[in-house]
N, C-alpha and C positions, 0 to 999 in steps of 0.2 A: 366161346359163348356157352352159357348154361343150357343144357339139354333137358327136355322133359320127357320122361318115359311113362308109358302106360303098362301096368302089369296085367297080362292076359291070363285069365284062369279058365278052367273048363266048366265054370258055372254059366249056363246058357241064359239065365234071366236074373234080374234084380228083384230082391224082395223088400218090400216096404213095410215097416212096422210103426206103430204109434211111437214106440221108443225102443231103441236097440243099443245095448251097452256093448262097446267094442274095446278090446285091449290088445296089446302086443308089445314087442320089443324091436327097437331099431338098432341095427348093427352095421358096421363097416364090412362091405363085401369081401375085402382082401384080408383084413386082420381078424375079422369076426368080433372085434371089440364093440361094446355098446356105445352108442352116440348120445351123450348127455346134452339136452337142450335142443334136440331136433324138433322142428315145428310140424304139427299134424292138425289138420282142420278139414271141415266140410266146406268145399269151395262156395263162395258167394254168401257166406253166412257169418255169424258171430260165434259159431260153435267150434271150439278147438282147444288146443293146449300144447304142452311140450313134454318131452321125455325127461325122466328123472336121471339120477346118476347111474342107474343100472340100465338105462335105455328104455325103460318101461313107460307106456302111456295107457291111459284109460279114460274114456268119456262116453257120453250117451248121445246117439244120433236120434233125431226126431223124424217123423214120417216125411218122405220125399227126399231125404238126404241119402243118396245112393252111392256116393263116392267120397273118399278122403284123399287129400294131398299131403305127402310127407316130403319135407325139404330140410336141408342142413347146409350151412355155408361151406362151399368147396366140394359139394357132392351133387350128383344128378338127382333132380326131384322125380318122384314117382306118383302116379295116380293109381289108387287101389279101389276096386269095387267093394262097397260095404258088405256085400254078401260073402266076401272072402273071410270075414271075421266071425261068421255065425257058427262055425264049428267049435265045439267046446271040448273035444277030445284031443286037441293038439295045440301046441304053442304057436301063436301067430308071430312069426319073425319076419321082419322086413329088412332086406339088405340094400344099402345104398352104395353106389359106385362112386369113388372119387373122380372128380373132373380131371381129365388129362388134356393138357394143352399140346396139341400136335402142330408145331410151328410150320411144318411142311404143308399143312392143309389150310393154314390161315393166311390170308392176304390182308395186311393192315393198310387201309387207305387213310392217308393223312388229310385232314381238313383244317382249314384255318379257323381261328377263333370267331371270325365274322360269319363263316359258313355254319359253324356249330350253333351260334346264336340264332341264325335264321332257321335252321332245322328244328331247334328247340322251340322256337315260337310256333312253328307249324304243329309240332307234336303236342304242345300245350293246348293249342286251339282244337285240334282234332281228337285228342285223347281225353283231356280234362274238361274242355268246354269253355264257353265265353260268358255264360250267365253270371248274375250277381252272386249266386251261391257257389257256382263252380270256380269262379276266379279266386275264391278264398282258399282253394286247395294248394298246398305246397308239396313239391317233390323234395324229400329230405336227402336223397342220394343220387342227384343227377349224374354223378360221375360214372355210374354203371351203365348209362345209356350210350349205345353206339348207333351211328347213322350211316346209311348208304344211299346215295342218289344215283340214278342212271344217267347216262351221257346226255339224254334229251331233256333232263331236268323235269321229267313228268312222273317219276315214281320214287317216292321216299320209303325206304324200308328201315324200320327201327327194331333193334334187338337190345336185350339187357343181360348183363353178366350175372346179375343177382336180382332177387325180387325187388320191385320198386316199392319204396316206402312213401306213402302219401298221408297227409294229415289235413283235416278240414274241421276247424273248431265251430263252424256254423252248423254242420250236420252232426258234429260230435263223434266223428269216427277217425281212427287210424286204420289205414288199409295197407296190407302187404299184398302186392300184386305180382303173381308169376306171369310174366308176359310171354305168350306163346308165339304170337306174330302180330305185326302192325304194318300195314301198307296204306299209303295215301297216294292216290293216282289222279293226275289231271286228265279230265275227259275233254280232249281238244274238240271232239265232235259235238259236245254239249256246252259250247261257249266257255270252255276252260273251267267248268265246275269240277269239284273234287269228289271222288268216291273213296271214302276211308273205311277200311275194315280192320278190326283188331279183335283178338281173342286172348283170354287168359283166365287165371284162377285167383280171384281176390279173396282175402280173409279180412273181415272187419272186426275191429276191436273198439268197443264203446269206451270213450275217454271222458264222459261227462263228469264222473266223480273225480277221476284222476286230475283233470284240468280245472275242476271246480267251475264248470260252465253253468250258465243259467238254464235250468231244466225246462222252463216254460218256452224260452226262445228256441232251444234245440228241438223240442217237440213240434213247435210251429213250423220250423224250417223243414224238418223231416216230412211232415204232412204235406207241405207245399211241393216237395220233390216227388212225393208219391202220387198226388192227385193228377190224373191224366197221363201218367207214365205208362210205358209198355207193360211193366209189372202189374199195374192197376188194371189195365185193359185185359190182359190175359187172365187174371184172377176173375174178372167180371164175366168173361166168356165161360170159364170153367164152372162158375157158380150159377150161371144163367141169369145174372143181374145186370147185364150190359146197359140196357135202357134205363133202369131205375137208378143206376149210379152215374148217369149223366152223359153216356156215350151215344152218339148218333152216327150210323155207318151207312155209306152209300158205295156201291160198286161203280167203277168207271173204266173206260178204255182210253187209250192214247192212239190217235191216228195221225199220220204224217199230214201236215198242212200243205195242200197243193199250192198255196200262195207263198210258201217259204222260198226265199231266193236261193240261187246256187251260190257256192262258195266264191266263185269269181265275182258275182254281183255284190256279195258282202264285202269282198276285198276292195272293190271300186267305191262302195259307200264309205268305207273306212278311210280310204285315200282322200275322198272329198271332205270328210270330217276333219282330217288333219290340215287340209288347205283352208277351208272356210269356217271351221268350228261349228258347223251345223250338225246336230246329233241325228244320225240316221234312224228312221222308224222301221225297225226290222220286226216283222211279225213273229209270233211264237212258232217254233218248229213243229209242235204237235198240237192238235186239237183234242180237247178233253170232252168226252161224251159221258154224261152221268146217267145211271139208271133212274127211273122215276120214283121207285119205291125204296124206302129204307130197308136195310137188311135186319133180319131178326136173328137171335142167337141160334135157333134151330136150323137156320140156313147156312150158318158158318161152322157149327160144331156138331159132330156126330160121335156116338159112343159105340165101341166094339170091344167085346170081351172084357168089360169093366174099365176100359181105357177111353179117354176123351181125345178127339183129334180136331184140329182147326184146319179148314180148307176153303179156298176160294179161287176163282180164276180172275185174270186181268189184274185190276188194282182195287184197293179199298181206300176210301176217304174216311178218316176217323176224326170226328169232331167231339171234343170234350167241352161241354157247355157250362161247366161250373168253375171255370178259371180262365183268366185272360192270358194271352201270350205276353212274355216279358218285353219291355220296351226295346231292348237291344235287338231282339229278334225281329220285331215288327218293323223297326226302322230299316233294317237291312233287307228284309224280304218283301215287306208290303208298303213301306213308306207312310203308312197310316195305321192308327190303332185298330186292333182286331178284338172283337168281343169274346171270341172263343179260341181255344187251342185246336189247330187243324194239322193233321198228320196224314201221311199216306203209307200204306203197307203193300208189299208185293212178295209173293212166294217166288224165291229165286230158282226153285226146282218145282216142277209140277207134281207135287206129292203132298199128302196131308202130313202135318207135324203134330206129334203128341204134346198135349199141354197138361200142366200139373197145377194142383190147388195153390201152391205158393207163388204162382206167377211165372215159373220157369217153363221152358219148352225144349223138346229134343231138337237136335240138328239146328243149333243156333244160327248157323250161316245160311239156312234155308229161308229165313224171314228177313226181308229188307225193310228198314224203317227210315222214312224220309219226313221232311217237314219238321214239326215241333218235336215229335218223339226222337227223330234222328238228330236233332240239335242238342238234345240232352246227352251228356257224356259222363265219364267216370266221376267228375266233380259233383254230380248230383245223384250218383248211384246209391242205392240202399241195399242192405243185405236181404236175402230172400226169406229170412226168418223175421223180418220186420212186420209188425202189426200196428196199424194206425191207432193213435191214442187221441182222445179228445183234448183240445186245448182248453185249459182251465181259465175262465175269465178272471180279470182283476177283481 
């Protein structure tokens, strides 16, 4: 399996500049020879490039891009703080280690073609998504994907031996995705709902000109992906424009419903259903109690030492009133058309998270997204240097 390493330096903080030019040389750790064609990019953006025949790279980072990822086929990828490149009195040399396959440590589990097809279907649904835009995404190198399912068939773990290569001509992007981890867990206590978490480092390449795509159609699709997205919401929090951009936010709590039946009662209901075909009326496990007043930006965001933080307790209901939910989503979750996009947010750790102007936020696994935001996956993901463009009418 391809490993991902983080280079640790003695720099205690990151420095953000409007523009920062970085350069360096990528070499093989063992031979010290330069690596021609190594990929280097700011994760989750379209900003990057490759090394020349001498291993040299040079490009410009914009404000908020604090890391670069360097990868090369057959080598362990590394994440390097952008601040490491600010020194001008020394040569910036990055050494990559060749991947060593230690067969003694690797247990290869054979799965049938039918099992692989089933796991790939789960991966496509939970990683790429099911929307009309997302379903146009193609994985160009599925052979690098490895699956591992536990004995109880409740936890699917996915790894990749090389960066995943994705393409979506609807959004106009080719994506190289360094998958760090992917887990999809069945929550038996929540009526077998799935909790999927994944993390990685995508690099976006604009393919509109290369594929001769219709610019107007791509612009319209990207704007549709952006409106109401987590990135859009975080940007509106940072800029203090949450309400004016169409978001309405309410806090709510979940309390155990005292009328919720025991597991034994549910089992009896299901047995009766199998005998007579009558669908049991099982009440919701939790009661939702909403606050009466809408949340304002100043109640959710505070500033400290020039940095902005997002914090709330319990849960947030986030409604985006300027777009409807996709039919596929409403049919599955509501059975009826919804006028607005409705999502839920929860802080997985009781601590504020720093937010940034481009819509990113620190400690990505601290913020849980459910509902419509959670339904949107990689197939509708945009780079964080994306800026909305107006759609030109005919």
